[in-house]
C-alpha positions as CSV (number, residue, x, y, z in Angstrom):
1,M,-87.8,-124.8,163.3
2,N,-89.4,-122.3,161.1
3,S,-86.4,-122.6,158.4
4,S,-86.9,-126.7,158.6
5,I,-90.5,-126.0,157.8
6,S,-90.3,-123.9,155.1
7,A,-87.9,-126.3,153.9
8,T,-89.6,-129.4,153.8
9,V,-92.8,-127.4,152.5
10,A,-90.4,-126.3,149.3
11,V,-89.2,-129.5,148.8
12,D,-92.5,-131.0,148.5
13,Q,-93.4,-128.4,146.0
14,D,-90.8,-129.1,144.0
15,A,-91.7,-132.8,144.3
16,E,-95.5,-131.8,143.2
17,Q,-94.1,-130.0,140.5
18,L,-92.3,-132.7,139.0
19,R,-95.4,-134.8,139.4
20,A,-97.2,-132.7,137.6
21,L,-94.6,-132.7,134.4
22,G,-95.4,-136.7,134.5
23,Y,-92.4,-137.5,137.0
24,T,-91.5,-138.6,140.8
25,S,-87.8,-138.7,141.6
26,N,-85.7,-139.6,144.4
27,F,-83.0,-137.5,143.9
28,E,-81.8,-135.8,146.8
29,R,-82.7,-131.8,146.7
30,S,-79.4,-130.9,148.4
31,M,-77.8,-128.3,145.7
32,S,-77.9,-125.0,146.7
33,L,-77.7,-122.1,144.1
34,W,-74.0,-121.4,144.5
35,Q,-73.0,-125.1,143.9
36,N,-75.5,-125.5,141.3
37,F,-73.9,-122.6,139.3
38,A,-70.7,-124.2,140.5
39,L,-71.3,-127.2,138.7
40,G,-72.0,-125.1,135.2
41,F,-68.8,-123.6,136.4
42,T,-66.5,-126.3,136.6
43,Y,-67.9,-127.9,133.3
44,L,-67.5,-124.8,131.4
45,S,-63.6,-124.2,133.3
46,P,-62.1,-121.0,132.1
47,V,-58.7,-122.3,132.8
48,V,-59.3,-126.0,130.9
49,G,-60.9,-123.6,127.9
50,V,-58.4,-120.8,127.7
51,Y,-55.2,-122.6,128.7
52,T,-56.1,-125.5,126.4
53,L,-56.6,-123.8,123.3
54,F,-54.1,-120.3,123.7
55,G,-51.5,-121.3,121.6
56,L,-53.3,-122.5,118.8
57,C,-55.6,-119.7,118.1
58,L,-53.4,-116.6,119.0
59,A,-51.0,-118.2,116.3
60,A,-53.7,-118.6,114.0
61,G,-55.3,-115.2,114.3
62,G,-52.8,-113.5,116.6
63,P,-53.8,-111.2,119.4
64,P,-57.2,-109.9,117.9
65,M,-58.3,-113.6,118.9
66,F,-59.5,-112.0,122.3
67,W,-62.1,-110.1,120.8
68,S,-63.2,-113.5,120.4
69,Y,-64.3,-114.7,123.8
70,L,-66.5,-111.5,124.0
71,L,-68.4,-111.9,120.4
72,V,-68.6,-115.9,121.3
73,G,-70.0,-114.8,125.0
74,F,-72.4,-112.5,123.7
75,G,-73.6,-115.4,121.1
76,Q,-73.6,-118.3,123.6
77,M,-75.7,-115.8,126.1
78,L,-78.4,-115.4,123.8
79,V,-78.8,-119.5,123.6
80,C,-78.1,-119.4,127.2
81,L,-81.4,-117.0,127.9
82,I,-83.6,-119.5,125.5
83,F,-82.5,-122.7,127.9
84,C,-83.4,-120.4,131.0
85,E,-86.9,-120.6,129.7
86,V,-87.3,-123.7,128.9
87,V,-86.1,-124.9,132.0
88,S,-87.6,-122.8,134.2
89,Q,-91.2,-124.2,133.0
90,Y,-89.6,-127.8,132.8
91,P,-87.1,-128.5,135.2
92,I,-86.6,-132.3,134.5
93,S,-83.3,-133.9,134.8
94,G,-81.1,-134.9,132.1
95,G,-81.5,-131.4,130.3
96,V,-81.5,-131.3,126.3
97,Y,-83.0,-134.5,126.5
98,P,-86.3,-133.9,128.5
99,W,-86.5,-130.0,126.9
100,A,-86.4,-131.3,123.1
101,R,-89.3,-134.3,124.3
102,R,-91.5,-131.4,125.2
103,L,-90.8,-128.9,122.5
104,V,-90.9,-130.9,119.7
105,G,-91.5,-134.7,120.1
106,K,-90.0,-138.1,120.8
107,K,-88.0,-138.6,117.9
108,W,-86.2,-135.6,118.2
109,A,-85.7,-135.6,121.8
110,W,-84.0,-139.1,120.9
111,M,-81.7,-137.7,118.6
112,V,-80.9,-134.6,120.7
113,G,-79.7,-136.7,123.6
114,W,-78.1,-139.5,121.2
115,I,-75.9,-136.5,119.8
116,Y,-75.4,-135.2,123.0
117,A,-74.5,-138.4,125.3
118,I,-71.9,-139.2,122.4
119,S,-70.7,-135.6,122.2
120,L,-70.5,-135.5,126.4
121,C,-68.5,-139.0,126.7
122,V,-65.8,-138.1,124.2
123,T,-65.4,-134.8,125.7
124,I,-64.8,-136.5,129.2
125,A,-61.9,-138.4,127.4
126,A,-60.5,-135.2,125.5
127,V,-60.4,-133.5,129.0
128,A,-58.7,-136.4,131.1
129,L,-56.6,-136.8,128.2
130,G,-55.8,-133.2,128.2
131,A,-55.0,-133.0,131.7
132,G,-51.8,-135.3,131.1
133,P,-49.4,-133.0,130.1
134,Y,-50.3,-130.3,133.1
135,I,-50.2,-133.6,136.0
136,A,-46.9,-134.9,134.1
137,S,-45.4,-131.5,134.9
138,L,-46.9,-130.9,138.6
139,L,-45.6,-134.4,139.5
140,G,-42.2,-134.1,137.8
141,F,-42.3,-136.7,134.7
142,E,-42.3,-136.4,131.0
143,S,-45.5,-136.5,129.3
144,S,-46.4,-138.9,126.4
145,P,-49.0,-140.7,124.9
146,V,-48.3,-143.7,127.3
147,T,-48.6,-141.4,130.4
148,N,-50.9,-139.1,129.4
149,T,-53.4,-142.3,128.7
150,W,-52.7,-143.6,132.0
151,V,-53.4,-140.2,133.5
152,A,-56.7,-139.9,131.8
153,M,-57.6,-143.6,133.1
154,V,-56.9,-142.5,136.6
155,L,-58.8,-139.1,136.2
156,T,-61.9,-140.6,135.3
157,A,-61.8,-143.6,137.5
158,I,-61.5,-141.1,140.2
159,A,-64.4,-139.1,138.7
160,T,-66.9,-142.0,138.7
161,V,-65.9,-143.0,142.5
162,L,-66.6,-139.1,143.9
163,N,-69.7,-139.1,141.3
164,L,-71.4,-142.5,143.1
165,S,-70.6,-141.4,146.4
166,G,-73.4,-138.6,146.0
167,T,-74.9,-135.1,145.2
168,K,-74.1,-133.7,148.3
169,L,-69.9,-134.6,147.8
170,L,-70.4,-133.7,143.7
171,A,-71.7,-129.9,144.9
172,R,-68.8,-129.8,147.4
173,V,-66.2,-131.0,145.3
174,A,-67.6,-128.7,142.3
175,M,-67.4,-125.6,145.0
176,F,-64.2,-126.5,145.6
177,G,-63.3,-126.4,141.9
178,F,-64.9,-123.3,141.7
179,L,-63.1,-121.4,144.6
180,C,-59.9,-122.5,143.4
181,E,-60.2,-122.0,139.5
182,L,-61.5,-118.6,140.2
183,V,-58.9,-117.2,142.8
184,G,-56.1,-119.0,140.8
185,A,-57.4,-117.6,137.9
186,L,-57.5,-114.2,139.1
187,L,-54.1,-114.6,141.1
188,I,-51.9,-115.8,138.0
189,G,-54.1,-113.4,135.8
190,G,-53.1,-110.6,137.9
191,Y,-49.6,-110.9,138.8
192,L,-49.0,-111.7,134.9
193,L,-50.7,-108.4,134.3
194,I,-48.6,-106.5,137.3
195,F,-45.4,-108.2,136.9
196,E,-45.0,-109.9,133.5
197,R,-46.6,-107.8,131.1
198,H,-44.6,-107.6,127.9
199,Q,-47.0,-106.1,125.2
200,P,-49.5,-102.9,125.7
201,L,-52.8,-102.8,125.5
202,S,-52.7,-102.0,121.8
203,V,-51.5,-104.9,120.7
204,L,-54.9,-106.6,121.0
205,F,-55.8,-104.7,117.4
206,D,-52.5,-105.9,116.1
207,T,-52.7,-108.5,113.9
208,F,-49.3,-108.5,112.8
209,D,-49.8,-109.0,109.4
210,I,-51.7,-112.1,109.6
211,S,-53.8,-112.9,106.4
212,I,-55.7,-115.9,104.5
213,D,-56.6,-115.2,100.8
214,G,-55.5,-111.1,101.8
215,A,-57.7,-111.0,104.2
216,Y,-57.4,-111.1,108.3
217,W,-61.1,-111.8,108.7
218,P,-60.5,-115.6,107.4
219,A,-58.2,-115.7,109.8
220,F,-59.8,-114.0,112.6
221,L,-62.5,-117.3,112.4
222,T,-60.0,-119.7,112.8
223,A,-58.5,-118.1,116.1
224,S,-62.3,-117.7,117.3
225,L,-62.7,-121.5,117.8
226,A,-61.1,-120.6,121.2
227,G,-64.2,-119.0,122.5
228,M,-66.8,-121.1,120.5
229,F,-64.9,-124.2,122.5
230,L,-65.2,-122.8,126.0
231,Y,-68.6,-121.3,126.2
232,Y,-70.9,-124.4,126.9
233,G,-71.5,-126.1,130.3
234,F,-74.2,-123.6,131.7
235,E,-76.9,-126.4,130.0
236,A,-75.2,-128.5,133.0
237,C,-77.3,-126.8,135.9
238,G,-80.5,-128.0,134.1
239,D,-79.3,-131.4,134.3
240,V,-79.8,-131.9,137.8
241,A,-82.6,-129.5,138.4
242,E,-84.0,-132.4,140.4
243,E,-81.8,-132.4,143.1
244,T,-81.8,-128.8,143.5
245,P,-84.6,-126.8,145.3
246,N,-87.2,-124.5,143.8
247,P,-85.5,-125.1,140.2
248,S,-87.6,-123.1,138.0
249,R,-86.1,-120.5,139.6
250,Q,-82.3,-121.5,140.7
251,V,-81.4,-123.3,137.8
252,P,-82.2,-120.3,135.2
253,K,-80.2,-118.1,137.6
254,A,-77.5,-120.3,138.4
255,M,-76.9,-121.0,134.1
256,R,-77.3,-117.2,133.3
257,M,-74.3,-116.7,136.5
258,T,-72.1,-119.5,134.8
259,I,-71.6,-117.4,131.9
260,W,-71.4,-114.2,133.7
261,I,-68.9,-115.3,135.9
262,G,-67.2,-118.1,133.8
263,G,-67.2,-115.5,130.7
264,A,-65.4,-113.0,132.7
265,A,-62.7,-115.1,134.4
266,S,-61.7,-116.4,130.9
267,I,-61.5,-113.0,129.5
268,F,-59.6,-111.9,132.5
269,A,-57.3,-114.7,131.6
270,A,-57.2,-114.7,128.2
271,L,-56.3,-111.1,128.4
272,A,-53.2,-111.3,131.2
273,L,-51.9,-114.1,129.2
274,I,-51.4,-112.0,125.7
275,L,-50.1,-109.3,127.5
276,A,-47.9,-111.8,129.0
277,V,-46.1,-113.2,125.9
278,P,-42.4,-112.1,125.7
279,D,-42.1,-112.2,121.8
280,M,-45.3,-112.2,120.0
281,V,-43.8,-112.6,116.6
282,A,-42.4,-116.1,117.4
283,V,-45.6,-117.5,118.5
284,I,-46.9,-116.2,115.6
285,S,-44.5,-117.6,113.4
286,G,-44.2,-121.1,114.8
287,K,-41.0,-120.6,116.2
288,D,-42.7,-120.9,120.0
289,K,-44.7,-123.5,119.9
290,D,-46.1,-123.4,123.6
291,P,-46.3,-120.3,124.7
292,M,-48.2,-121.5,127.6
293,S,-45.0,-123.1,128.9
294,T,-43.1,-120.0,127.9
295,I,-44.9,-117.4,130.1
296,F,-45.3,-119.6,133.0
297,G,-41.3,-120.4,132.9
298,A,-40.5,-116.9,132.6
299,A,-43.2,-115.5,135.2
300,F,-43.2,-118.3,138.2
301,G,-39.7,-120.5,137.5
302,P,-39.9,-124.4,138.8
303,V,-41.2,-123.9,142.1
304,G,-44.1,-121.3,141.1
305,S,-44.7,-123.2,138.2
306,R,-45.9,-126.5,139.9
307,V,-47.9,-124.4,142.1
308,V,-49.7,-123.4,138.8
309,M,-50.2,-126.8,137.4
310,A,-51.8,-127.6,140.6
311,V,-54.4,-125.0,139.8
312,I,-54.7,-126.2,136.8
313,T,-54.8,-129.8,137.7
314,V,-57.9,-129.1,140.3
315,S,-59.6,-127.6,137.2
316,F,-59.1,-130.7,135.2
317,V,-60.4,-132.6,137.9
318,S,-63.6,-130.4,138.5
319,C,-64.5,-130.5,134.7
320,V,-64.1,-134.3,134.4
321,L,-66.5,-134.7,137.7
322,S,-68.9,-132.2,136.2
323,L,-69.3,-133.4,132.8
324,Q,-69.5,-136.8,134.1
325,A,-72.6,-136.1,136.6
326,S,-74.4,-134.6,133.1
327,A,-73.8,-137.2,131.0
328,S,-75.1,-139.7,133.8
329,R,-78.0,-137.3,134.3
330,L,-78.8,-137.7,130.4
331,L,-78.7,-141.3,129.9
332,Y,-80.9,-141.8,133.2
333,A,-83.8,-139.7,132.2
334,Y,-83.2,-141.5,128.6
335,A,-83.7,-144.7,130.6
336,R,-86.6,-143.3,132.5
337,D,-88.5,-142.8,129.6
338,E,-87.8,-146.2,128.2
339,M,-85.7,-144.6,124.9
340,L,-82.8,-147.0,125.8
341,M,-81.5,-150.5,125.4
342,G,-80.8,-151.7,129.5
343,S,-83.3,-149.1,130.5
344,N,-84.2,-151.2,133.6
345,V,-80.7,-150.9,135.0
346,L,-79.5,-147.5,133.9
347,K,-82.8,-145.8,135.6
348,K,-81.9,-147.5,139.3
349,L,-81.0,-144.9,141.9
350,S,-78.9,-146.0,144.5
351,P,-81.0,-145.8,147.4
352,T,-78.2,-144.7,149.8
353,T,-76.3,-142.1,147.5
354,H,-79.6,-141.3,145.7
355,V,-77.7,-141.6,142.2
356,P,-77.9,-143.3,139.2
357,T,-75.2,-145.8,139.7
358,A,-75.4,-148.3,136.2
359,A,-75.4,-144.6,134.5
360,L,-72.5,-143.3,136.5
361,V,-70.6,-146.5,135.9
362,V,-71.3,-146.2,132.1
363,C,-70.1,-142.5,131.8
364,G,-67.0,-143.9,133.3
365,V,-66.6,-146.9,131.0
366,L,-67.1,-145.6,127.4
367,P,-64.7,-142.4,128.1
368,A,-62.0,-145.2,129.2
369,I,-62.6,-147.2,126.2
370,I,-62.0,-143.9,124.1
371,V,-59.1,-142.7,125.8
372,C,-57.5,-146.3,125.2
373,V,-58.9,-146.3,121.6
374,G,-57.1,-143.2,120.9
375,F,-53.5,-144.2,122.1
376,Y,-53.8,-146.6,119.2
377,L,-55.5,-144.6,116.5
378,Q,-54.6,-140.7,117.4
379,N,-55.3,-139.7,114.1
380,A,-58.3,-141.1,114.1
381,I,-59.4,-140.2,117.7
382,A,-58.3,-136.5,116.9
383,L,-61.5,-136.0,114.5
384,V,-63.7,-137.5,116.8
385,V,-62.8,-135.4,119.4
386,S,-62.8,-132.3,117.4
387,F,-66.8,-133.4,116.9
388,A,-67.4,-133.2,120.8
389,A,-67.3,-129.1,120.5
390,I,-69.7,-129.8,117.1
391,G,-71.9,-132.5,118.5
392,I,-72.9,-129.8,121.7
393,Y,-73.3,-127.0,119.6
394,L,-75.7,-129.1,117.0
395,A,-77.4,-130.6,120.1
396,F,-77.8,-126.8,121.4
397,Q,-79.5,-126.0,118.5
398,M,-81.5,-128.6,118.4
399,I,-83.3,-126.8,121.3
400,V,-83.3,-123.2,120.3
401,G,-84.7,-124.5,117.3
402,G,-87.1,-126.5,118.8
403,A,-87.8,-123.5,121.0
404,L,-88.7,-121.6,117.9
405,Y,-90.8,-124.4,116.4
406,A,-92.7,-124.7,119.6
407,R,-93.6,-120.9,119.5
408,L,-94.6,-121.0,116.1
409,R,-96.9,-123.3,117.1
410,G,-98.3,-121.3,120.0
411,W,-96.1,-121.9,123.1
412,R,-95.6,-119.4,125.3
413,P,-93.0,-120.0,128.1
414,K,-95.1,-120.3,131.6
415,G,-91.9,-120.9,134.5
416,Q,-90.6,-118.3,136.8
417,F,-88.4,-116.7,134.3
418,N,-89.6,-115.9,130.5
419,M,-88.6,-113.0,128.3
420,G,-92.1,-111.8,127.3
421,R,-91.8,-110.4,123.9
422,W,-88.1,-110.3,123.6
423,G,-88.0,-114.2,123.5
424,W,-89.0,-114.4,119.9
425,I,-86.0,-112.0,118.9
426,V,-83.6,-113.6,121.1
427,N,-84.6,-117.1,119.7
428,I,-84.1,-116.3,115.9
429,A,-80.7,-114.2,117.0
430,A,-79.8,-117.7,118.9
431,L,-80.1,-120.2,116.1
432,C,-78.5,-117.6,113.3
433,Y,-75.7,-117.3,115.7
434,G,-75.4,-121.1,116.7
435,L,-75.9,-122.5,113.3
436,F,-72.8,-119.9,112.1
437,A,-70.6,-121.3,115.1
438,I,-71.5,-124.2,113.3
439,V,-69.9,-123.8,110.3
440,N,-67.5,-121.8,111.4
441,M,-65.9,-124.6,113.3
442,S,-66.5,-127.7,110.7
443,W,-65.4,-125.4,107.4
444,P,-62.2,-126.6,106.6
445,R,-59.3,-124.8,106.6
446,T,-56.2,-127.2,105.4
447,P,-57.2,-127.1,101.5
448,D,-53.8,-129.1,101.0
449,A,-54.9,-131.7,103.0
450,P,-56.5,-135.2,102.3
451,W,-60.0,-134.4,101.9
452,Y,-61.5,-137.1,105.0
453,V,-59.0,-134.4,106.8
454,N,-60.4,-131.2,105.8
455,Y,-64.1,-132.7,106.0
456,G,-63.3,-135.3,109.1
457,I,-65.6,-133.6,111.3
458,V,-68.5,-133.2,109.3
459,L,-68.2,-137.3,108.4
460,V,-68.0,-138.1,111.9
461,G,-71.2,-136.0,112.0
462,A,-72.7,-137.4,109.4
463,I,-72.1,-141.2,110.9
464,V,-72.7,-140.4,114.6
465,I,-76.5,-139.0,112.9
466,L,-76.9,-141.9,110.6
467,V,-76.3,-144.9,113.0
468,G,-79.0,-142.7,115.5
469,I,-81.3,-142.6,112.8
470,V,-80.9,-146.3,112.0
471,Y,-81.2,-147.4,115.6
472,M,-84.1,-145.4,116.3
473,T,-85.4,-146.7,112.8
474,L,-84.7,-150.6,113.9
475,F,-85.9,-150.6,117.4
476,R,-88.3,-147.1,117.8
477,P,-87.2,-146.8,121.3
478,Y,-89.5,-143.6,121.3
479,E,-92.9,-145.8,121.4
480,K,-92.2,-147.5,124.4
481,G,-92.2,-144.6,127.2
482,R,-95.4,-143.6,127.9
483,A,-94.0,-139.7,129.5
484,P,-95.5,-136.4,128.0
485,A,-93.9,-135.4,124.9
486,S,-95.0,-132.2,122.3
487,D,-97.2,-130.9,125.4
488,A,-95.4,-127.4,125.1
489,W,-97.8,-126.4,122.5
490,R,-100.2,-128.3,122.8
491,N,-101.4,-127.8,126.2
492,R,-101.2,-123.8,126.1
């Protein structure tokens, strides 16, 4: 009885805190700390992140690419700490959009939400498409553009149905995905390290004479994309802040756990894979174009490889589920503040499942359209998919930059998590890291290719931003809602 009363009091306190921030909510606060963390972990998804780019980045930078996981993890932890301060004071659904609204203002928030929403929808499509070869291998048929497209469509539909079933099911599936992925990563990595180790530890420092214009560091920066395309997902913990009890304390903790545990699992998986490569020279020379298949085929055989593919499949499903949940909460937050066409529909929560039904459907339909377009315009879609990661980093840095702007205007974080005097140092370091990461990801690396290939990511990014500015200028969505804005430093 006492625990029930305590839980009711806690929920009431959370509701009162949300009202003080200018909102009321009918979300169901049923997501525990570990379930909130599991959402961020499956979004980050060590298996999906490491396995997707492992072969390309190993060939580009050799075994020392391993160190990029540590360096990028440190940089993203700086970003994560800034997010922790902001969400602790503003535990509002939608994550980066409401944070930007409170730190800077309505126009800045609209653009952050626009860039992040497009990036998330493209990422959902990209992850769903990436699952195709693994699911094809699991089910015993050949991977092809047609089968990959169908797999992506079915996977997106399954994720939509699961998300529509409510917060409790989302939390349970995320927790199941986390357990499967973590156990799978540890078991697969442990087996490879114990029984299939073909390289010494010293190989992590061997560049195999890789160089670009006579230097190794440009090759290492290229290979560091392995880490840069991996370490995001912790922000998803904040997207469902209104579905988590005591979010000011629990969400920042879940965010940091996502980086620590997800990063450790990723580093372990990458180490095991590098040391299990039978012929490193063949990978670097391009003779072995798919070292993942080579490693798994040699280590586990046909039957064991299917078990591994099953684990990878669970990882992809849970990753799509978490991405879609995050995107739908962003759309919901946008609509609640009347910042988007169709807001009256998008801001409605289901009376039975307490989730934003229309927003979830949109976050299923848009990625499905991107998947279909990608089938017919594969070269063009590759550029759009590449922009997705940079778009997420750009949205992140708009929050980090917004936090620094707010500090300069007098903001002092008042949440249960804050870094005190260290906040300034971490904020500046996080901004420097993020800007460097964006430049590194968009830097042209194929001088012989046409300009639109070299600068395609920058071009797509410019188009996304330009369209957002045009929409914002013509329709002025930021003038419609009356929710609080720019109050982080006004009400200090």
